[in-house]
VOPA-777067 format. One record per residue (C-alpha): x, z, y; residue number from 0; residue in three letters. Coordinates in Angstrom, 3 decimals. Each point is the difference from the previous one (the first is absolute). Layout:
(rec (X, Z, Y), NUM, ala)
...
//
This chain:
(rec (123.819, 97.434, 168.065), 0, unk)
(rec (-2.120, 0.896, -3.041), 1, unk)
(rec (-0.816, 3.493, -1.324), 2, unk)
(rec (2.936, 0.062, -2.453), 3, unk)
(rec (2.400, -0.942, 2.812), 4, unk)
(rec (-1.561, 2.646, 2.240), 5, unk)
(rec (0.540, 2.721, -2.597), 6, unk)
(rec (3.534, -1.246, -0.669), 7, unk)
(rec (0.763, 0.243, 3.739), 8, unk)
(rec (-1.518, 3.500, 0.242), 9, unk)
(rec (2.135, 1.211, -2.916), 10, unk)
(rec (3.146, -1.605, 1.415), 11, unk)
(rec (0.124, 1.619, 3.451), 12, unk)
(rec (3.443, 1.269, 0.965), 13, unk)
(rec (-0.692, 3.731, -0.068), 14, unk)
(rec (-1.222, 1.631, -3.175), 15, unk)
(rec (-1.356, 3.462, -0.628), 16, unk)
(rec (-1.051, 2.485, 2.635), 17, unk)
(rec (1.700, 0.218, 3.381), 18, unk)
(rec (-1.738, 2.537, 2.250), 19, unk)
(rec (-1.221, -1.021, 3.431), 20, unk)
(rec (-2.916, -1.831, 1.588), 21, unk)
(rec (2.016, -2.211, 2.345), 22, unk)
(rec (0.235, -3.080, -2.221), 23, unk)
(rec (-3.718, 0.064, -0.805), 24, unk)
(rec (-0.913, 0.443, 3.666), 25, unk)
(rec (2.298, -2.874, 1.018), 26, unk)
(rec (-1.483, -2.384, -2.563), 27, unk)
(rec (-3.592, 0.978, 0.816), 28, unk)
(rec (0.675, -0.547, 3.717), 29, unk)
(rec (1.170, -3.542, -0.829), 30, unk)
(rec (-3.291, -0.371, -1.929), 31, unk)
(rec (-2.063, 1.158, 3.028), 32, unk)
(rec (-0.732, 3.393, -1.595), 33, unk)
(rec (-2.840, -0.694, -2.438), 34, unk)
(rec (-0.005, 3.699, -1.004), 35, unk)
(rec (-1.187, 1.000, 3.491), 36, unk)
(rec (-3.220, -1.957, -0.564), 37, unk)
(rec (-0.974, 1.899, -3.166), 38, unk)
(rec (-1.392, 3.421, -0.976), 39, unk)
(rec (1.484, 1.999, -2.877), 40, unk)
(rec (-0.346, 2.777, -2.514), 41, unk)
(rec (3.679, 0.908, -0.549), 42, unk)
(rec (0.876, 1.637, -3.348), 43, unk)
(rec (3.291, 1.737, -0.900), 44, unk)
(rec (0.869, 2.214, -2.986), 45, unk)
(rec (2.023, 0.136, -3.216), 46, unk)
(rec (-2.766, -0.522, -2.567), 47, unk)
(rec (-3.545, -1.305, 0.267), 48, unk)
(rec (0.499, -2.197, 3.088), 49, unk)
(rec (-1.160, -3.140, -1.764), 50, unk)
(rec (-3.046, 1.543, -1.660), 51, unk)
(rec (-0.989, 1.707, 3.260), 52, unk)
(rec (0.427, -3.264, 1.896), 53, unk)
(rec (-2.014, -1.955, -2.571), 54, unk)
(rec (-2.922, 2.472, 0.099), 55, unk)
(rec (0.011, 0.058, 3.808), 56, unk)
(rec (0.020, -3.794, 0.205), 57, unk)
(rec (-2.797, -0.211, -2.574), 58, unk)
(rec (-2.233, 2.297, 2.104), 59, unk)
(rec (0.731, -1.943, 3.193), 60, unk)
(rec (-0.864, -3.292, -1.734), 61, unk)
(rec (-3.292, 1.466, -1.213), 62, unk)
(rec (-0.714, 0.981, 3.622), 63, unk)
(rec (0.294, -3.680, 0.947), 64, unk)
(rec (3.363, 0.112, 1.758), 65, unk)
(rec (2.549, -2.772, -0.508), 66, unk)
(rec (2.684, 2.156, -1.574), 67, unk)
(rec (3.698, -0.652, -0.461), 68, unk)
(rec (2.035, 1.850, -2.635), 69, unk)
(rec (3.805, 0.181, 0.047), 70, unk)
(rec (1.721, 1.655, -2.981), 71, unk)
(rec (3.297, 0.079, -1.873), 72, unk)
(rec (1.460, -0.553, -2.460), 73, unk)
(rec (-2.045, -2.688, -1.713), 74, unk)
(rec (-0.880, 0.283, -3.688), 75, unk)
(rec (-0.459, -3.602, -1.156), 76, unk)
(rec (0.724, -2.352, 2.910), 77, unk)
(rec (1.294, 0.169, 3.558), 78, unk)
(rec (-3.312, -1.097, 1.535), 79, unk)
(rec (-1.655, 3.320, -0.986), 80, unk)
(rec (1.788, 1.693, 2.895), 81, unk)
(rec (-2.286, -1.609, 2.617), 82, unk)
(rec (-3.730, -0.188, -0.616), 83, unk)
(rec (-3.084, -0.567, 2.131), 84, unk)
(rec (-3.353, 1.097, -1.395), 85, unk)
(rec (1.546, 0.309, -3.450), 86, unk)
(rec (1.482, -3.524, -0.015), 87, unk)
(rec (3.766, -0.472, -0.119), 88, unk)
(rec (1.785, -2.155, 2.560), 89, unk)
(rec (-0.091, -3.638, -1.167), 90, unk)
(rec (3.075, -2.111, -0.742), 91, unk)
(rec (-0.754, -2.144, 3.031), 92, unk)
(rec (-0.384, 2.951, 2.395), 93, unk)
(rec (3.160, 1.681, -1.275), 94, unk)
(rec (1.969, -3.229, 0.412), 95, unk)
(rec (-1.393, -0.753, 3.476), 96, unk)
(rec (0.624, 3.464, 1.400), 97, unk)
(rec (3.480, 0.301, -1.528), 98, unk)
(rec (0.873, -3.412, 1.451), 99, unk)
(rec (-1.186, 1.265, 3.401), 100, unk)
(rec (1.962, 3.268, -0.228), 101, unk)
(rec (3.241, -1.369, -1.532), 102, unk)
(rec (1.576, -1.609, 3.110), 103, unk)
(rec (-0.910, 3.075, 2.057), 104, unk)
(rec (1.640, 2.320, -2.535), 105, unk)
(rec (3.014, -2.315, -0.376), 106, unk)
(rec (0.538, 0.050, 3.774), 107, unk)
(rec (0.441, 3.789, 0.075), 108, unk)
(rec (3.445, 1.485, 0.576), 109, unk)
(rec (-0.671, 2.575, -2.718), 110, unk)
(rec (-2.080, -1.366, -2.862), 111, unk)
(rec (-3.065, 1.939, -1.169), 112, unk)
(rec (-0.004, 1.598, -3.430), 113, unk)
(rec (-2.203, -1.481, -2.713), 114, unk)
(rec (-2.686, 2.671, 0.462), 115, unk)
(rec (0.033, -0.456, 3.781), 116, unk)
(rec (-0.429, -3.749, -0.411), 117, unk)
(rec (-2.883, 0.438, -2.449), 118, unk)
(rec (-1.688, 2.504, 2.347), 119, unk)
(rec (0.186, -2.454, 2.909), 120, unk)
(rec (-1.426, -2.815, -2.151), 121, unk)
(rec (-2.832, 2.365, -1.005), 122, unk)
(rec (-0.811, 0.929, 3.613), 123, unk)
(rec (-0.246, -3.696, 0.878), 124, unk)
(rec (-2.170, -0.680, -3.048), 125, unk)
(rec (-2.446, 2.802, 0.828), 126, unk)
(rec (-0.176, -1.180, 3.618), 127, unk)
(rec (-0.686, -3.601, -1.014), 128, unk)
(rec (-2.735, 1.174, -2.391), 129, unk)
(rec (-1.579, 1.958, 2.888), 130, unk)
(rec (-0.145, 3.286, -1.898), 131, unk)
(rec (-2.172, 2.737, 1.493), 132, unk)
(rec (2.288, 2.620, -1.520), 133, unk)
(rec (3.129, 0.061, -2.193), 134, unk)
(rec (0.848, 2.671, -2.574), 135, unk)
(rec (3.775, 0.113, 0.371), 136, unk)
(rec (2.206, 1.673, -2.594), 137, unk)
(rec (3.380, 1.348, 1.119), 138, unk)
(rec (2.929, -1.385, -1.979), 139, unk)
(rec (2.174, 3.104, -0.006), 140, unk)
(rec (0.128, 3.110, 2.159), 141, unk)
(rec (-1.922, -0.137, 3.233), 142, unk)
(rec (1.662, 0.189, 3.404), 143, unk)
(rec (2.518, -2.807, -0.599), 144, unk)
(rec (-2.070, -2.130, -2.379), 145, unk)
(rec (-0.583, -3.478, 1.395), 146, unk)
(rec (-3.792, 0.461, -0.182), 147, unk)
(rec (0.321, 2.782, 2.594), 148, unk)
(rec (0.307, -2.541, 2.824), 149, unk)
(rec (-3.786, 0.113, 0.302), 150, unk)
(rec (-1.706, 1.811, 2.860), 151, unk)
(rec (-2.331, 2.971, -0.619), 152, unk)
(rec (-1.900, -0.724, -3.246), 153, unk)
(rec (-3.641, 0.887, -0.582), 154, unk)
(rec (1.269, 2.522, -2.559), 155, unk)
(rec (3.509, 0.909, -1.168), 156, unk)
(rec (0.078, 1.291, -3.582), 157, unk)
(rec (2.528, 1.797, -2.188), 158, unk)
(rec (-0.702, 0.056, -3.730), 159, unk)
(rec (1.719, 2.191, -2.597), 160, unk)
(rec (3.712, 0.443, 0.723), 161, unk)
(rec (2.948, 0.816, -2.255), 162, unk)
(rec (3.773, -0.220, -0.134), 163, unk)
(rec (0.663, -3.732, -0.063), 164, unk)
(rec (2.505, -2.152, 1.941), 165, unk)
(rec (1.641, 3.260, 1.086), 166, unk)
(rec (3.087, -1.830, 1.292), 167, unk)
(rec (-2.192, -1.542, 2.705), 168, unk)
(rec (-2.852, 2.462, 0.515), 169, unk)
(rec (1.469, 3.485, -0.445), 170, unk)
(rec (0.909, 2.298, -2.883), 171, unk)
(rec (-2.882, 2.472, 0.295), 172, unk)
(rec (-3.739, -0.480, -0.142), 173, unk)
(rec (-0.289, 1.317, 3.572), 174, unk)
(rec (2.549, -2.538, 1.325), 175, unk)
(rec (-1.861, -2.800, -1.768), 176, unk)
(rec (-3.269, 1.216, 1.544), 177, unk)
(rec (1.700, -0.070, 3.412), 178, unk)
(rec (1.224, -3.564, -0.548), 179, unk)
(rec (-3.391, -1.243, -1.156), 180, unk)
(rec (-1.681, 1.748, 2.946), 181, unk)
(rec (1.809, -2.563, 2.146), 182, unk)
(rec (-3.095, -2.215, -0.353), 183, unk)
(rec (-2.070, 2.539, 1.987), 184, unk)
(rec (-0.474, -1.317, 3.524), 185, unk)
(rec (-1.047, 1.693, 3.244), 186, unk)
(rec (-3.746, 0.792, 0.163), 187, unk)
(rec (-0.653, -1.574, -3.384), 188, unk)
(rec (-1.862, 1.127, -3.120), 189, unk)
(rec (1.665, 1.164, -3.216), 190, unk)
(rec (-1.158, 0.616, -3.585), 191, unk)
(rec (2.310, 1.660, -2.530), 192, unk)
(rec (0.122, 0.770, -3.711), 193, unk)
(rec (0.189, 3.761, -0.489), 194, unk)
(rec (3.474, 1.313, -0.795), 195, unk)
(rec (2.125, 3.130, -0.043), 196, unk)
(rec (-0.559, 2.334, 2.999), 197, unk)
(rec (3.454, -0.915, 1.349), 198, unk)
(rec (-0.932, -3.708, -0.101), 199, unk)
(rec (-3.347, 0.549, 1.692), 200, unk)
(rec (1.769, 2.035, 2.694), 201, unk)
(rec (2.112, -3.080, 0.781), 202, unk)
(rec (-3.129, -2.135, 0.377), 203, unk)
(rec (-1.696, 2.620, 2.178), 204, unk)
(rec (3.028, 0.345, 2.285), 205, unk)
(rec (0.491, -3.769, 0.463), 206, unk)
(rec (-3.730, -0.489, 0.650), 207, unk)
(rec (0.026, 2.786, 2.612), 208, unk)
(rec (3.056, -1.512, 1.721), 209, unk)
(rec (-1.627, -3.437, 0.165), 210, unk)
(rec (-3.572, 1.185, 0.755), 211, unk)
(rec (-1.251, -1.506, -3.243), 212, unk)
(rec (-3.197, 1.012, -1.810), 213, unk)
(rec (0.806, 1.072, -3.573), 214, unk)
(rec (-2.347, -0.185, -2.981), 215, unk)
(rec (1.098, 1.313, -3.400), 216, unk)
(rec (-1.552, -1.502, -3.122), 217, unk)
(rec (-2.605, 2.237, -1.621), 218, unk)
(rec (1.419, 0.853, -3.421), 219, unk)
(rec (-1.834, 3.320, -0.313), 220, unk)
(rec (-3.389, -1.629, -0.569), 221, unk)
(rec (1.218, -2.680, -2.453), 222, unk)
(rec (-1.928, 0.264, -3.258), 223, unk)
(rec (0.578, -2.350, -2.941), 224, unk)
(rec (-3.402, -0.574, -1.633), 225, unk)
(rec (1.108, -2.368, -2.786), 226, unk)
(rec (2.763, -2.395, -0.919), 227, unk)
(rec (0.660, -2.724, -2.553), 228, unk)
(rec (2.092, -3.134, -0.222), 229, unk)
(rec (-2.739, -1.672, 2.071), 230, unk)
(rec (0.575, 2.275, 3.007), 231, unk)
(rec (-0.765, 3.398, 1.529), 232, unk)
(rec (-3.051, 1.600, 1.596), 233, unk)
(rec (0.660, 2.724, 2.556), 234, unk)
(rec (-1.347, 2.011, 2.934), 235, unk)
(rec (1.844, 0.609, 3.262), 236, unk)
(rec (-1.651, 2.171, 2.643), 237, unk)
(rec (-3.535, -1.187, 0.682), 238, unk)
(rec (0.606, -3.272, -1.856), 239, unk)
(rec (-1.205, 0.201, -3.594), 240, unk)
(rec (0.496, -2.231, -3.039), 241, unk)
(rec (2.564, -2.363, 1.475), 242, unk)
(rec (1.219, -2.530, -2.579), 243, unk)
(rec (3.704, -0.918, -0.034), 244, unk)
(rec (1.435, -2.573, -2.440), 245, unk)
(rec (3.594, 1.190, 0.589), 246, unk)
(rec (1.025, 2.498, -2.665), 247, unk)
(rec (1.744, 3.342, 0.323), 248, unk)
(rec (-0.342, 3.291, 1.815), 249, unk)
(rec (2.409, -1.180, 2.699), 250, unk)
(rec (-2.375, -2.861, 0.850), 251, unk)
(rec (-2.763, 2.519, 0.783), 252, unk)
(rec (2.350, 1.601, 2.528), 253, unk)
(rec (0.800, -3.425, 1.457), 254, unk)
(rec (-3.756, -0.651, 0.242), 255, unk)
(rec (-0.439, 3.273, 1.935), 256, unk)
(rec (2.575, -1.307, 2.499), 257, unk)
(rec (-1.956, -3.265, 0.261), 258, unk)
(rec (-3.247, 1.859, 0.683), 259, unk)
(rec (1.743, 1.836, 2.856), 260, unk)
(rec (1.245, -3.364, 1.330), 261, unk)
(rec (-3.552, -1.391, -0.107), 262, unk)
(rec (-1.367, 3.059, 1.805), 263, unk)
(rec (2.655, -0.343, 2.708), 264, unk)
(rec (-0.809, -3.691, 0.506), 265, unk)
(rec (-3.710, 0.825, 0.238), 266, unk)
(rec (0.764, 2.635, 2.647), 267, unk)
(rec (1.885, -2.674, 1.946), 268, unk)
(rec (-3.001, -2.318, -0.006), 269, unk)
(rec (0.592, -2.255, -3.004), 270, unk)
(rec (-3.306, -0.852, -1.667), 271, unk)
(rec (0.424, 1.186, -3.580), 272, unk)
(rec (-3.046, 1.184, -1.970), 273, unk)
(rec (-0.075, 2.431, -2.912), 274, unk)
(rec (-0.963, -2.936, -2.225), 275, unk)
(rec (3.110, -1.892, 1.180), 276, unk)
(rec (2.126, 2.996, -0.990), 277, unk)
(rec (-1.578, 0.337, -3.468), 278, unk)
(rec (0.187, -3.763, -0.632), 279, unk)
(rec (3.571, -0.273, 1.286), 280, unk)
(rec (1.263, 2.779, -2.270), 281, unk)
(rec (-1.934, -1.365, -2.991), 282, unk)
(rec (1.249, -3.584, 0.358), 283, unk)
(rec (3.672, 0.625, 0.838), 284, unk)
(rec (2.589, -1.873, -2.048), 285, unk)
(rec (3.673, 0.985, -0.056), 286, unk)
(rec (2.135, -1.544, -2.770), 287, unk)
(rec (2.887, 1.636, -1.800), 288, unk)
(rec (-1.092, 3.647, 0.279), 289, unk)
(rec (-1.078, 1.166, -3.469), 290, unk)
(rec (-1.709, -3.351, -0.045), 291, unk)
(rec (-1.815, -1.248, -3.130), 292, unk)
(rec (0.856, -3.700, -0.248), 293, unk)
(rec (-1.434, -0.699, -3.482), 294, unk)
(rec (-1.813, 1.904, -2.760), 295, unk)
(rec (1.000, -1.539, -3.365), 296, unk)
(rec (2.096, 2.089, -0.282), 297, unk)
(rec (-0.365, 2.185, 3.076), 298, unk)
(rec (2.864, -1.101, 2.291), 299, unk)
(rec (0.716, 2.131, 3.085), 300, unk)
(rec (2.505, -0.789, 2.755), 301, unk)
(rec (1.310, 2.773, 2.227), 302, unk)
(rec (2.473, -0.763, 2.773), 303, unk)
(rec (1.025, 3.633, 0.573), 304, unk)
(rec (3.757, 0.432, 0.233), 305, unk)
(rec (0.809, 3.305, 1.719), 306, unk)
(rec (-0.419, 3.634, -1.194), 307, unk)
(rec (-3.414, 0.520, 1.632), 308, unk)
(rec (-1.296, -3.230, -1.530), 309, unk)
(rec (1.255, 1.030, -3.448), 310, unk)
(rec (-1.717, 3.374, 0.419), 311, unk)
(rec (-3.263, -1.861, 0.730), 312, unk)
(rec (0.606, -2.323, -2.968), 313, unk)
(rec (0.474, 2.953, -2.375), 314, unk)
(rec (-3.299, 1.510, 1.159), 315, unk)
(rec (-1.773, -3.338, -0.437), 316, unk)
(rec (1.313, -0.338, -3.574), 317, unk)
(rec (-1.292, 3.493, -0.738), 318, unk)
(rec (-3.362, -0.623, 1.699), 319, unk)
(rec (-0.748, -3.508, -1.293), 320, unk)
(rec (2.102, -0.773, -3.096), 321, unk)
(rec (-0.047, 3.183, -2.087), 322, unk)
(rec (-0.382, -0.784, -3.694), 323, unk)
(rec (1.102, -3.623, 0.366), 324, unk)
(rec (3.228, -1.591, -1.221), 325, unk)
(rec (1.998, -0.655, 3.180), 326, unk)
(rec (2.678, -2.700, 0.003), 327, unk)
(rec (2.092, -0.023, 3.174), 328, unk)
(rec (1.213, -3.418, 1.166), 329, unk)
(rec (2.746, 0.862, 2.434), 330, unk)
(rec (3.077, -1.127, 1.894), 331, unk)
(rec (1.912, 1.629, 2.812), 332, unk)
(rec (2.656, -0.629, 2.631), 333, unk)
(rec (3.441, 1.398, -0.802), 334, unk)
(rec (0.273, 1.886, 3.308), 335, unk)
(rec (-3.216, 1.970, -0.588), 336, unk)
(rec (0.085, 3.549, -1.359), 337, unk)
(rec (-1.662, -1.155, -3.167), 338, unk)
(rec (0.586, 3.265, -1.852), 339, unk)
(rec (-2.425, 1.695, 2.395), 340, unk)
(rec (-2.382, -2.931, -0.376), 341, unk)
(rec (-0.220, 0.007, -3.800), 342, unk)
(rec (0.406, 3.679, -0.903), 343, unk)
(rec (-3.569, 1.070, 1.007), 344, unk)
(rec (-1.560, -3.027, -1.727), 345, unk)
(rec (1.837, 0.190, -3.345), 346, unk)
(rec (-2.267, 2.601, -1.659), 347, unk)
(rec (-3.065, -2.154, 0.786), 348, unk)
(rec (1.300, -3.365, -1.243), 349, unk)
(rec (0.127, -1.049, -3.668), 350, unk)
(rec (2.547, -2.780, 0.447), 351, unk)
(rec (1.921, -1.748, 2.775), 352, unk)
(rec (0.468, -3.770, 0.218), 353, unk)
(rec (2.849, -0.653, 2.428), 354, unk)
(rec (0.368, -3.092, 2.191), 355, unk)
(rec (2.510, -1.100, 2.634), 356, unk)
(rec (-1.455, -0.304, 3.540), 357, unk)
(rec (0.730, -3.342, 1.744), 358, unk)
(rec (2.155, 1.596, 2.709), 359, unk)
(rec (3.771, 0.109, 0.650), 360, unk)
(rec (-0.134, 3.827, -0.153), 361, unk)
(rec (-1.558, -0.077, -3.488), 362, unk)
(rec (0.789, 2.343, -2.865), 363, unk)
(rec (0.277, -2.086, -3.153), 364, unk)
(rec (-2.768, 0.623, -2.538), 365, unk)
(rec (2.558, 0.866, -2.704), 366, unk)
(rec (1.542, 2.724, 2.190), 367, unk)
(rec (-3.413, 1.487, 0.823), 368, unk)
(rec (-1.018, -0.017, -3.672), 369, unk)
(rec (3.271, 1.741, -0.903), 370, unk)
(rec (-0.569, 2.672, 2.665), 371, unk)
(rec (-3.564, 0.642, -1.234), 372, unk)
(rec (1.120, 0.133, -3.650), 373, unk)
(rec (2.735, 2.502, 0.895), 374, unk)
(rec (-2.684, 2.093, 1.718), 375, unk)
(rec (-2.026, 0.081, -3.222), 376, unk)
(rec (-2.541, -2.760, 0.672), 377, unk)
(rec (-0.838, -3.053, -2.098), 378, unk)
(rec (1.045, -3.073, 1.982), 379, unk)
(rec (0.516, -3.735, -0.541), 380, unk)
(rec (1.764, -2.504, 2.276), 381, unk)
(rec (-1.385, -3.505, 0.556), 382, unk)
(rec (1.905, -3.054, 1.166), 383, unk)
(rec (-2.679, -1.241, 2.404), 384, unk)
(rec (-2.975, 1.501, 1.810), 385, unk)
(rec (-2.387, -2.288, -1.898), 386, unk)
(rec (1.425, 1.272, -3.312), 387, unk)
(rec (-0.451, 3.550, 1.267), 388, unk)
(rec (-3.653, -0.616, 0.848), 389, unk)
(rec (-0.617, -1.526, -3.430), 390, unk)
(rec (1.733, 2.845, -1.866), 391, unk)
(rec (-1.715, 2.734, 2.010), 392, unk)
(rec (-3.431, -1.512, -0.673), 393, unk)
(rec (0.754, -0.301, -3.728), 394, unk)
(rec (1.097, 3.647, -0.149), 395, unk)
(rec (-3.099, 1.140, 1.912), 396, unk)
(rec (-2.343, -1.842, -2.338), 397, unk)
(rec (-3.705, -0.184, 0.766), 398, unk)
(rec (-0.521, 3.676, 0.839), 399, unk)
(rec (3.230, 0.903, 1.784), 400, unk)
(rec (1.167, -0.338, 3.594), 401, unk)
(rec (2.860, -1.917, 1.587), 402, unk)
(rec (1.125, 1.901, 3.081), 403, unk)
(rec (2.331, -1.977, 2.218), 404, unk)
(rec (2.049, 1.969, 2.562), 405, unk)
(rec (3.539, 0.439, 1.326), 406, unk)
(rec (0.742, -2.872, 2.371), 407, unk)
(rec (-2.201, -2.034, 2.337), 408, unk)
(rec (2.335, -2.957, -0.506), 409, unk)
(rec (-1.218, -0.611, -3.565), 410, unk)
(rec (-3.725, -0.051, 0.736), 411, unk)
(rec (-0.270, -3.653, 1.037), 412, unk)
(rec (1.732, -1.186, -3.190), 413, unk)
(rec (-2.160, 2.311, -2.126), 414, unk)
(rec (-3.130, -1.455, 1.552), 415, unk)
(rec (1.311, -3.548, -0.577), 416, unk)
(rec (0.540, 0.821, -3.673), 417, unk)
(rec (-3.552, 1.361, -0.317), 418, unk)
(rec (-1.380, -3.171, 1.626), 419, unk)
(rec (2.045, -2.131, -2.421), 420, unk)
(rec (-1.449, 1.990, -2.918), 421, unk)
(rec (-3.528, -0.554, 1.350), 422, unk)
(rec (-0.587, 3.722, 0.542), 423, unk)
(rec (-0.819, -0.289, 3.705), 424, unk)
//
């Protein structure tokens, strides 16, 4: 089996989507001799900011000299991004070898694992084989019934910012979603949370009390933005002054405050992390696809945000970083998304839309999106291919304007390919 065959097998498993329950994952891991029981974890749930929080945490742990695994989803450019050790993606050979090992075990099960369950089990085996000291493990969806929740008590369980997303699975109120995500809290463990509404924090406090868990809330009150530019942000948080963060946006400062609370909790538990490790880890973090500048002639920014909270953050970033510039939006969307809510807040800030069709069966055709935007009063063009869209958007932006790509994660890989072909990155 090679890497392409491994990925083809992973994508072809019998069950698709999300089917609640830990039983299949536990069965497969038992057949694999439970690699997850031989690892330590920082376990991160939430609606928004999980990936950025995970990336910053892993960066600090690497700076502290620990062999650090990072498990995230979805990927932006290629499947291998989902499993990294010390910042390096899983290799083709390792992915093929581990999938070949897991495949007959999964195929022998009475009830097949879902795709996400299979990927999680492959990741656990990978991190075990690489002898990771600690793994930063991002929850796929929810908490209690997510396949990552088969792990024993983590070093820290974390909940980032939450919102109303996947309500059919997680609950139709913010409090119910908080309850579901609190399912990753385990008896006598340690928890760090992103500050939320009083009713949400009450859920966290109650669950922590029931499970005898120590609770630390991120310190937002002492966050002070000192300066910001397209190069990054400088901020204070508590006693820590002049931290440098390359990730842009006010929401990333709040995610960083969560990360600082994670680091403090790990230090209290005996992990050897210095203040210099913390400063260096924050400064050197890389997390693609989140208001991410990929080239500068013209300025070309990719943002993978695709739910209401992400759009709210995107609007603020446009106001904070792009005021006075011509903004050309390169965008495509899935037909089953509430794209009216997605585009309405952005329209007043964008000079022109260039519409593309995402490479996904659930796509909305570029022509239909352009028609919708035109009917809503915006200037919009439809392009036949993503490469044509990239070319047109860059021409419209000219030397001084900005191409802002957002709307669907599924287009980002093809956009990057087009930029590589044009010699821009």
